[in-house]
C-alpha positions, 0 to 999 in steps of 0.5 A: 615570775617576770617571764620565762627567761628569768632564772635564779642561780645559787653559785655556791662558794668553796666553803663548808656545808653551813656556809654553802647552805646559807647562800643556797637558802637565800637563793631558794627563798628569793626564787620562791617569793618571785616564782622563778625557776632555780638552776642546779647548785654545784655542791662539789666545788673542790677546795685543797685546804681541807686536804692540806689541813687533814680535815675529816670533812673534805667539803665534797657534798654532791653525793648527798644532794639530788638536783632533780628539782632544779633546772640543768646548768645548761639553762644558765649558759644559754642565758649567758649566750643570750646576753642575760642581765646578771643581778648579784645578791639581790635583796630578798624581797618581791621584785618590782617588774617596773624597776628600770634595771629589770625592764631594760632586758628580757633575759635575767639571771639572779645570782647568789654567791655571797654570805650575809653579814656575820652579825646576822647570818639568818636575817632573811631566813628566820621567819621562813624556817618551815619553807627552807626546811621543806626545800632542803629535805626535798634536795637531800637524796632519799637514801641519806634521809633513811640513814638519818632516820636510823640514828637516835636523836640526842638528848643533849647534842654538842657540836665541837668545831675544830677543823680550820678554826684556830687553837688558842694558847692558854694566855689568849683571850677567846673573846678577842679572836674570831674563828677560834676553837671554843674552849673545851672547858666551857663545854664541860661546865655548861654540860655540868650546869644543865645536868645540875638543873635537870638533877641527873646526868642527861646523856650527851652526844658529841659531834665533832670534826676533831679527833678523839684524843683532842676531846679526851677531857670531855669524853671522860665525863659520865654518860658522854659519847662521841657520835659515830663518824657519818657524812656531814649532812647526816651529822647536821640533821641528827644534831638538829634533833637534839632536845638541847644543843650546845654550839660552837662559836662562829660555826654556821654548822651549829647555826643550821642545826639550831635553825632546823631543830628550833631547839634550845641552843647555848653559845659562848657569850663572847661570840653570840651575835644574833639568833636564828629563831623566828618571831614565833618561837623566840619567846618560847625557846632559849637561844643565846650566850650562856656561861655558868661560871659568870652568870645565872641560868636564865629563867627561860632556859631553866623552863626549857631544861625542866620540860625536856629532861623531866624524870 
């Protein structure tokens, strides 16, 4: 640590849980690397959008998290009163105490409030999964963790993101749209391909912020059920326990489930940019684009399916 007047502050954006966790995790990793105390995050920035759009997740997360492991926000305001030097979104590395921009002030606050570039969201986090997972579980309230422990781990977990993602028209090309709803047809054909490799109807659990009538075509498949409604953090951690995960393109919620669970993860190939796995498991567990209608099943994915769903 530079000195006792140095702080890290995760200034979380008005966004969904996955995006907030990305900002939080980068701040936590930076603080750990430099032995700097962390100011309590604000998990409950109010946003009107989810109410206007009728989303089930209103993005109010304070009741899930315990801030006892952090310093009170008053320490941040005291640092501001002492004219602390503010550093925004510093590189995730150890600080050079002889850096001129550091030496010229006694009080410093390192503020993290920006998402990393969409092309590699977990760039600095990939090889630090054990630390980030440990810190996250220390942050979540014990009663929430107990509720998660009561839920069954999915065989195949499927995350179908709806919410504020755009519903494409039949004539639209999914590959040309960002933040668009992954076609239900892709989820269905992917489930069928996995089951064909496993040679039986592996049970599927759907996690979605959509409504049951929107998911009718996939829910009518055999051995497919919709997970009971639960707080988003419960769904995220339960989804992370899946033996295999089918993700929603563009969803950081899906990315976090994959990152925490380190389970084989399938994405629509039109929007797979970079993975979330570290070097230690990237060659052992499949993650990547997969479309059974246009490509052969990768050999690593076949091995993962056979190992996890062997009867």
